[in-house]
N, C-alpha and C positions, 0 to 999 in steps of 0.2 A: 277241617276243623269242625264242620257241622256234624259229621258222623261221630266224632269224639264227644262233642257236646251232648248229642242225643244218647250216647252210650253211658257217659259218666260226667256230670257237671262238675264234680269235685276234681276229677283228673284234668278236665278242661281248664278249670281255674288255676290249679297248681302249675300246669304247663305254661300258662300265660305269665304267672308270677315268676317262674324260673327264667323265661325268655326276657322279661322286663328287667329283672334283677341282674342277671348275668350280662345281658346286652348293654344296659346302660352303665353298669359298673365298668365294663371294658372301655366303653367310649369315654367315660369320665376320667378313667385312669390314663388313657392314651392321649387324650386331647384337652382335658380340663372342662370344668363346668361352664366356662365362658367361651367355649368354642362353637362355631357354626355346625360342626359335625355332630356334636352332642345334641344340639337343638333339633337338627334334622332327624336324628335317630328317635328322639322322643316324639316328634311330629308323625313319623311313619308308624310307630307302635300305637300311638293314640288314634290315628286315623284308621288303622287296621281293626282295632277293637271296636271303634264306633261303627264302622261300616258293617261289621259282623252283626252287631246288635240291630242296626237299622234294617239291613236286608232280611233279617229273620224275624222281624216284627216283635222285638224284645225291648223296645224303648220304655214301655210302661212297666214291665217286670223289673227293669234295672233303674227305674226312677229318672229316666231322661225324657219323659213325655211332657213334663211341665212342673210348675212350682207346686209346693204343698198346699192342699186345700184347707188344712187345719192349722194355718200359721198362728192364729190366735191361741189355740191350745198349746202350741209349741213355744209360746211366749215370744213369738216373732223372731226366734232364733237369737235373741240378744246375747246369751252366753257365748254363742259361736263368734259373734262379732267382737266381743271382749277378748276372747282367746286369740283372735286373728291380729289384734293390735299390740299384743304384749312384746313382740320383737322390737318395737320402735321406742320402748321406754328408755333405752340407753342412748337414744339419739340416732342421727343419720351419719353414715360413713360408707359410701358404696365400695364394694369389694374390688371392682374391676373398672378400668377405663373403657370408654366407648371405642369400638363397637362391641367389645366383649361383654360389657354391662348389659347391652340389649339382648345378646344371645342368652346370657345367664337368666335374665328376667323372664324372657319368653319360655325358656326351658322350665323354670320353676312353676310358671303358670300351667304348662302342660303336665308337669309332675302331679299337680293337684287333680287334674282330670283323670290321668292314667291310674293313679293309685286309688282314687275313690272307686273307679269302675272295677279295678282288680279286687280290692279287699272288701269294700262294702257291696259291690255289685256281684261279680262272679263268685268269690269265695263265700261271702255271707249267704247269698241266696241259695247256693248249692247246698250248704249245710242246713239252712232253714227248711229246705225241702224234706229233710228227714224228721222234722217236727220238734227238734230239740233247740229251742230258742236260746237258752242259756249257753249251751255249747257253741252255737253259731256266733253269738255276741263275743264270747271270750276268745275263741280262736281267731276270729277276724281282727279283733282289737290287739291282742298280744302278738300275733304274727306280723301285723303291720308295724308294731313298735320294734320287735326284734329284727325286722328287716333292715333297720338302720345300722345294725352292727356291720353291715357291708361297707360302711364309710371308713372303717378301719383299714380296708384294703386300698383306699384311695389316698392314704397318708394322713388321715385325720387323727388328732390326739385322742387317747383312750378316755380321758375324763370327759372331754367334749362329746364324744360318741355316746358314752353312758348317759349323759345329761339329755341327749337327743332321744335315746331309747325311752327314758322315763317320761319325757314330754310326749313322745309319740304314742306310748301306750295309754296315757291319760286321755289325750285328745282322741285317740283311736276309739275308745269307749264312747265318747261323745258323738263322734261322727257315725258310729254304728247305730247307736240309739236313735239319733236324729233320722237316719234313713229308715230304720225299722218302724218308727212311730209316725213318720210323715209320708213315707212312700215316695219321696223325691230325693234324688241324689244331688240336685242342683245347689241347695244351701251348703252342703258339705264340700262340693267342688269349689264354690266361691271362697269359702273360708279357708280351705286347705291351700288353694292357689295363692291367696293373699298372704297367708302365713309364710309360705315358701318364697314368694316374691319379695316380701318385706325383709326376709333374712339376707337378701343380697344387698339391700340398701342400709340395713341397721348396723350400728357400731357394735363391734364385738366386745369392747371393753365394758366392764361393769364390776362393781365390788362383789366380793363373795357373799356378803350379807344380802345385797339386792338380789343376786341370783338364787340364793336360798329362799328368800321370801317369795320370789316369783314362782319357784317350783312348788312350794307349799300352796301358794294361791291357786296355781293351775290344777293341782290335785284336788283341792277343796271345791273349787268351782266345778270341775268336771264331775266329781262325785255327787255334788248337790243337784246338778242339772240332770244327770243320769237317773238319780233317785226320783226326781220329779217326773221325768218322762215315763219311768217304769210304773209309777203308781197312779199317775193322773191322766195319761194320754192313751187312748185306744189306738191300736195299730190299724191301718187301713186294710181293706179286704185283700189287696194285692200282696200284703206281707203277712197275712195270717196263715198259720199252718192248717193242714187238713182237719185236725181236731177242732181248731177254733172256728173254722168255716162251718162245720157241721153243727156246732153248738149254738146256743143263744148268745148274741152279742152282749158284752158286759160293759156298758158305758162307765167311764171312770169319772169320779168327781173328787175335787180337793177342797 
């Protein structure tokens, strides 16, 4: 893996995304989201990725070295915490009985870590290396959202899957901007994990009007926060492209 990483970070990222998507899709289809095997599969993949990052001294590059130092400029990530609570507006109704509920909840927490490291870490940073920030943000966010189409192969309804894709693309832009402008992957991991864990406990029922309002609200909130981050927050040195590092820093003010 190290040789592949040194040769092509994009190929490295794509390989890991394929391994994760195909591997977890098979486990979920065969055993279910609430199975011990699904949870163990996620644990193995997450541990393997983390150990690679740790052993090769890449924790700072991938935002795992610590919390963001510019939390105030990031508005203390309040929009992230709002997004992470939206699943619970329809009330509580756990999807599975114990112990399956425990396996599902742990799995969803691990999904938050794995997907943030895959899409915001490996893929985004690989593309950012080429200096095209816009392309890196768009590809990372849209690829993350479209990846949820795989849920169709686990028996999920088409409409529900499309709703997930829309939601994932919207929050994908937020997660990507948060990582790019803060240099820390931890806020995104926490919010992503909570969104996924809460989905296991949230009631699925909700009026069509409420769902429509929620989707519009998600898109508006995501767009507003991304616009603020793009215009008002300077990216830390670890996430600046070569051109930005050579030039004079341009402090942002709102």
